[in-house]
C-alpha positions as CSV (number, residue, x, y, z in Angstrom):
1,M,-77.1,-1.9,-32.7
2,M,-78.5,-2.9,-29.4
3,Q,-75.6,-5.2,-28.7
4,M,-73.1,-2.3,-29.3
5,L,-75.0,-0.2,-26.8
6,K,-75.0,-3.0,-24.2
7,I,-71.3,-3.5,-24.7
8,A,-70.6,0.2,-24.4
9,L,-72.6,0.3,-21.1
10,L,-70.7,-2.7,-19.9
11,V,-67.4,-1.1,-20.7
12,L,-68.3,2.1,-18.9
13,G,-69.7,0.1,-15.9
14,S,-66.7,-2.1,-15.7
15,V,-64.3,0.8,-15.7
16,V,-66.3,2.7,-13.1
17,L,-66.4,-0.4,-10.8
18,Q,-62.7,-1.0,-11.4
19,I,-61.6,2.4,-10.4
20,T,-64.0,2.9,-7.5
21,L,-64.3,-0.5,-5.8
22,I,-62.2,-3.3,-7.3
23,A,-58.9,-1.3,-7.4
24,R,-59.0,-1.2,-3.6
25,M,-58.8,-5.0,-3.4
26,S,-55.1,-5.5,-3.7
27,M,-53.2,-8.5,-2.6
28,F,-49.4,-8.7,-3.2
29,G,-49.7,-5.5,-5.3
30,S,-52.3,-6.9,-7.7
31,G,-56.0,-7.6,-7.8
32,P,-58.9,-8.5,-10.1
33,D,-59.4,-6.6,-13.4
34,L,-63.0,-6.4,-14.5
35,P,-62.4,-4.5,-17.7
36,L,-59.8,-7.1,-18.7
37,A,-62.3,-9.9,-18.1
38,L,-64.8,-8.0,-20.3
39,I,-62.2,-7.6,-23.1
40,V,-61.3,-11.3,-23.0
41,S,-64.9,-12.3,-23.0
42,V,-65.9,-10.1,-25.9
43,A,-62.8,-11.2,-27.9
44,L,-63.8,-14.9,-27.3
45,F,-67.3,-14.1,-28.6
46,K,-66.6,-11.8,-31.5
47,G,-62.9,-12.1,-32.5
48,P,-59.9,-9.8,-32.7
49,L,-61.5,-6.6,-34.0
50,H,-64.1,-6.4,-31.3
51,G,-61.5,-7.4,-28.7
52,E,-59.3,-4.5,-29.9
53,L,-62.1,-2.0,-29.9
54,V,-63.3,-2.9,-26.4
55,G,-59.6,-3.0,-25.2
56,F,-58.8,0.4,-26.6
57,T,-62.0,1.9,-25.2
58,S,-61.7,0.5,-21.7
59,G,-57.9,1.1,-21.7
60,S,-58.4,4.7,-22.7
61,L,-61.0,5.3,-20.0
62,C,-58.8,3.6,-17.4
63,D,-55.8,5.8,-18.5
64,L,-58.0,8.9,-18.2
65,F,-59.0,8.1,-14.7
66,S,-55.7,6.7,-13.5
67,G,-53.7,10.0,-13.5
68,G,-50.8,8.2,-15.1
69,P,-49.4,8.5,-18.6
70,L,-52.0,8.2,-21.4
71,G,-51.7,5.1,-23.6
72,I,-50.2,2.7,-21.1
73,Q,-53.3,0.7,-20.5
74,S,-54.7,1.3,-23.9
75,L,-51.8,-0.4,-25.5
76,S,-51.8,-3.4,-23.3
77,R,-55.5,-3.9,-23.6
78,V,-55.4,-3.7,-27.4
79,V,-52.8,-6.4,-27.4
80,V,-54.9,-8.5,-25.1
81,G,-58.0,-8.0,-27.1
82,Y,-56.4,-8.8,-30.4
83,S,-54.4,-11.8,-29.2
84,T,-57.4,-13.3,-27.4
85,G,-59.6,-12.8,-30.4
86,F,-56.9,-14.3,-32.7
87,V,-56.8,-17.4,-30.6
88,R,-60.6,-17.6,-30.6
89,G,-60.7,-19.1,-34.1
90,R,-58.6,-22.0,-33.0
91,L,-60.4,-22.9,-29.7
92,Y,-63.9,-23.6,-28.6
93,S,-64.9,-20.4,-26.8
94,D,-67.8,-21.9,-24.8
95,N,-65.4,-24.3,-23.1
96,I,-64.6,-23.4,-19.5
97,V,-61.0,-24.4,-19.9
98,T,-60.7,-22.0,-22.8
99,Q,-62.2,-19.2,-20.8
100,L,-59.9,-19.9,-17.7
101,A,-56.8,-20.2,-19.8
102,S,-57.6,-17.1,-21.8
103,G,-58.2,-15.1,-18.6
104,F,-54.9,-16.4,-17.1
105,F,-52.7,-15.7,-20.2
106,A,-54.4,-12.3,-20.9
107,T,-53.5,-11.2,-17.5
108,L,-49.9,-12.2,-17.9
109,V,-49.7,-10.6,-21.4
110,G,-51.3,-7.4,-20.1
111,K,-49.1,-7.0,-17.1
112,I,-45.9,-7.8,-19.1
113,V,-46.8,-5.3,-21.8
114,T,-47.7,-2.6,-19.2
115,S,-44.5,-3.3,-17.2
116,A,-42.3,-3.2,-20.3
117,H,-43.9,0.0,-21.5
118,L,-43.5,1.7,-18.1
119,S,-39.9,0.5,-17.7
120,L,-39.0,2.0,-21.1
121,L,-40.7,5.3,-20.1
122,F,-39.4,5.8,-16.6
123,A,-36.3,3.7,-16.1
124,S,-32.9,5.4,-16.3
125,E,-30.6,4.6,-19.1
126,G,-29.5,0.9,-19.0
127,D,-31.9,0.2,-16.1
128,H,-34.8,-1.0,-18.3
129,F,-34.4,-4.7,-17.8
130,Q,-34.0,-4.5,-14.1
131,Q,-37.2,-2.3,-13.8
132,F,-39.0,-4.8,-16.1
133,L,-38.1,-7.7,-13.8
134,H,-39.7,-5.9,-10.8
135,I,-43.1,-7.5,-11.5
136,R,-44.5,-8.9,-8.3
137,F,-44.9,-12.6,-9.3
138,P,-47.2,-13.7,-6.4
139,G,-49.5,-10.8,-7.1
140,L,-49.4,-11.5,-10.8
141,I,-50.3,-15.2,-10.4
142,L,-53.1,-14.3,-8.0
143,A,-54.5,-11.7,-10.3
144,A,-54.3,-14.1,-13.2
145,I,-56.3,-16.7,-11.2
146,L,-58.9,-14.1,-10.1
147,N,-59.2,-12.8,-13.7
148,S,-59.7,-16.3,-15.0
149,I,-62.7,-16.7,-12.7
150,L,-64.0,-13.2,-13.7
151,V,-63.8,-14.1,-17.4
152,M,-66.0,-17.1,-16.8
153,A,-68.6,-14.9,-15.0
154,V,-68.5,-12.1,-17.6
155,F,-68.6,-14.6,-20.5
156,W,-71.8,-16.1,-19.0
157,V,-73.3,-12.6,-18.6
158,L,-72.5,-11.7,-22.2
159,K,-73.8,-15.0,-23.4
160,K,-77.1,-14.6,-21.5
161,F,-77.9,-10.9,-21.7
162,V,-76.0,-9.4,-24.6
163,Y,-75.7,-12.1,-27.3
164,G,-78.9,-14.0,-26.4
165,R,-77.4,-17.4,-26.5
166,A,-78.7,-20.1,-24.2
């Protein structure tokens, strides 16, 4: 029960930090994503169900505060949480390479799902593919690298203070 409370507080804190401070750090149209790093870290610890729950919760909060259409971030973060948790069973989660790769690919998957969803919602008829290709690749790669580093830091915090592993 105490772990769930700690995770809930971390979700809320990560979303608040993301929308107030971190969102202002944009390079090439992208930046670090603290809630995504939390989702990946929880999914690496606890598996797909926990990853989905944290993804849905943080995505819903981000959607509420963003002023955009509801469900955009929720959907992409559920996909990220589930897919990272699914891979967890096949890899050693404590390995730094696993954490870096998970953060990198989770960023790519999240941005692709979000871009595809937005292009389907807002592109004119027949314009979906062109809108989808409008992802800023330098920003995407930079965000993926930053998020990979964030995943390592958040994973360490979870390991030390939430799950009590040395």
